[in-house]
N, C-alpha and C positions, 0 to 999 in steps of 0.2 A: 504494500500500500504506500510506503514512503517513496517508492521509485517514481510515482507519478509527479509529485511536486518537484522533484529533482529534475526530471525530464522536461517538465514545463518550464522551469527556470532556465535550463540549458537552451531550450528552443527559443525562449524570449531573448536571452543574451545574444544568441546567434543572429536573430532577426535584427536586433538593435545594432550590432556590429556591421552587418551587411548594409543597413540603412545609412550608416555613417561613412561608408566606404566612398572614397573620392571617385567621381565619375570622370573617366579619361576624356570624355567628349564635352565636359563642362566648359562653358564659355569663360575665357579669361577677360577680366575687366581691365581695360587700359585707361590710365589717367592722362590728362592733357599734359604736354611738356611744360615745364616751368620756364618762362621766357624772362630775359633781362628787361627791367624797366628802369630807364634813366630817371633818377630822382634828384641828381645834383652833379656837381663837378668838383674834382679834387686835384690839387697841384702838389706834387712831391717836390720839395725844395731843398737844395744843398745848404750847408751852414753858411756859405758865402752869399746866399740869396739867388743863385742860379736855379732855374727851373729844371728839374730832372725829367718830369713827365706830367702830362695832363691826363686825367682819367674821367670817364663817365662812371658814376657810381650809383648803387642802390644803398639805401640806409637800412640798418637793422637796429631799430630803436625800442620796440616793444619786446616783452619777454618772449612771445611767440616768434617774432622775427629773429631774435638773437638765438633762440633754440634751434630754429630751422636753418638759418644762414643760407649757404649755397647747396644744401642737400637736394638731391634728385636732379641736379643740372647735368646736362651731358657735355656742355662746353661753355666757354666764356671768351670773348674777344680780348686781345692783348690790351686794348685801351679801356677795359672795363674792370670794375672791382666792387667789393662790398665793404662798406664801412660800418662797423659796430660801434654804437654810441652808448656810453654809460654815464650816469649822473655824477659819478665820482671815480677817482683813481683807486685801484685795488689790485692785489695779485690776481691774474687771470690765467686761465688755461682753456684751450680749445681742443677738439678732437675731430676726426674725419668720418664719424658715423654717417652712413648713407650719402656720403659726398663722393662723387665719381671723378671729379677733376683734381689732379694734383695741384697743390697750392703752396704759395709762400705766404706766411702770416707775419705781419709786422705789428708790433705792439708800440703804442705811443702813450707818453705820459700826459698829464693834464695840461701841460704847456704845448702840446702837439709835437713834441720831440720824440723821435724813435728811440726806444729804450732797449729793444731786443727783437730778434727774428726767430722764426721757425721756418727753415727753408725746405722745399721739396717734400711737404707733408704727403704721405701715402694715402691714396683713396681707400675708403672703407676701414681705415685703421682707427681703433678706439683708444689708442694710447694717448694719454694726456700730453699736450704740447704747451707747457707753461711759459709765461713771460719771465724774464730774469729780473724784472723790476715791476713795481706797480704800474698799471696801465689804465687809461680811461677810454682810449680809442684803439680799435684794432682793424687793420686793413687786410683783406684777403685779395690776393692777385694770383695770376697763373704762376705755377712753379717755374723757377729759373729766372724770373724777372728781377729779383733782388740783386742777383749777381750781374745779370745783363745790364741793368741800369746803374750798377755800382751804388746801391743804397747802403748807407752806413748809419750806425747809431749817431745821434746828434742831428741827422737830417730831420726836416719838419714836414708837416702837412698843412695845407690851407684849403678849406672846403666851404662850399655854399650849397644850399638847397635850391632847386628850381622853383 
């Protein structure tokens, strides 16, 4: 008599497991690609005042924007970047979760002076990439540009919103 409840339980579990099985013909949901939206301009400036480069930038100012950053982007033009804005200077660390583009990350103090870099950050790597000094502004650009443009600690940024 006790075999019936056991068999019924086994049959029920088998049915549930089959119902949860992934359908190989199930439709894959694709999301819209995330496109760059110019929100301002930024100038990288040497300590002697010479302009290194002018960039079109997106701003990451809200908690959501800072948490998302450049995630899910497939590419970014050489003259583009994302500037993360914080209310105050503090130790900062970024990582590359869900970020497909290799990046250079430049940390700037409250006076807009470069305090440290993380060059050639690897896509999808969740290893923390900390600043070497407190930072208030963080600029993400394509990997290799810090070296190509000869950006150094002490260089500055000047930016404005559109």
